[in-house]
N, C-alpha and C positions, 0 to 999 in steps of 0.2 A: 581558695578557701570557700568562696561563695558557691562555686560550682559543686564542690564536694557536699556542702550543706543542702543544696537543692536536690542533688542525687539521693542523699540520705532521706530527705523528706519525701521524695517520689517513691523510693523503695518502701518506706513506712506506710505510705498511702496504699500502695499495691498490696502489701501484706494485710493491712486493715480491711481492704475490700475483699481480699481473698478469703479471709477467715469468716466472712459473713455467710459463706456457702457451707460451712460446717454446721450440720443440723443440731439444734438444741430444742427438743420438743417441749412445748408448754401446754399440752392438752391435759386437762385434769382427768384422773380416773373417776369412775362413778362413785357416788356416795352410797355406801352399802348399808349404813344404819343412820337413822335420824336421832339426834340427841334430844332427850327431854330435859331441857334446862330447868333449874329450880326457879329461875326468874329471868325476865327480859334483860335486867341489868347485867347478870352474869353472861348471858348470850352476847350482848352488845360489847361488853368489855373484852370477851374472848375474840369476837370478830375483829375488833379494833386492833388488838395487840398480838394475837396468836394465830388466827385462822389461816393466814396466808402460808404459813409453814407447817401447821399442825392439823390440817384438814385437807380434803380433796376439793375444796372450794376456793383455791388460790385465785386471787385477782392478779393477773400477770400484767404489770405496767409496760408502757412502751419500751423502756430501756431493757426489759427482759428479752427483747428480740434483737439486741445489738451485741455482737461478740466484741470483746471477751467478757463484758459485764453479764451477758446471758449465762455464761458458764458458772460464774460465781453465784448468781441468783438461783439457778437450777440446782446447784449443789446444796445450797442452804435449804431449799424446799425439800429435796430428797432426804437429806439428813434429818430435818425436822419431822417429816412424816415417819421415818424409821423409828425415831425416838418416841413419838407420841402422835397418834392420828385419830381424831374423834370420828372420822368417817368410815372406819373399818372396825369390825369386831376384834376384840382383843383385850387383854388385861391392861388397865391404866394404872400406872404406879403414881398415885396421887401424892404420896409423901415426897417423891423425887420432884414432881412438878412444883409443889409448894416450896420445896427447898430452893429450886432454881429461881422462882419468882422473888422469894424473900432475899436471897443473896444478891439480887439485881442482875443475874445472868440472863434473865428472860424478861422482856424481849431483848434480842441481841442489840448491842449499841449500834452496829452497822445498819440494822433495820430501822431503828429509831431515828438515825440521822436523816434517812431518806423519807421516813414516814413519821413525822413528829407527832401526829395524832396517836401513835402507838405508845408514846411515853405515858406511863401511869403515875398518878400521884400516889402517895403512901396510902391514902384512904381507898383509892381505886384498887391498889394491890390487895389490901385487906378484903375488900368486897369481892374481888375476883377469887381469891384463895378460899374464902368462906363459901362462895357460890360453887366453885369447882368441887369442894369437899361434899356439898349437899347433892350435887349433880351426879358425881361418880362414886 
């Protein structure tokens, strides 16, 4: 039984090391437009809770380079940028963004667990919503 467990652990280690060779790019595309924020507070709240997934200024933490976590993180960033990206020209559906923040769907709970500073108080949510409305 012990030999079988050691073999299984060894195989798991080999698979873990092997998947590290699967590329998962973390280079940010260029910022095409600069946002003119209504206030520094809105900008700071957005950077704290939203920018990693909704801009081309993602801060890629160390764990975003270790598979399979890197795949999960990259997918979230790609999906977030597709939904709403302040770094590229395009229509911003502010009503949908406000709805997501009010509902508590944004920022994602999985993001907040790893980035507790992204958790917004009710007042911060209100401030962010009002600031986003004024900005966009």
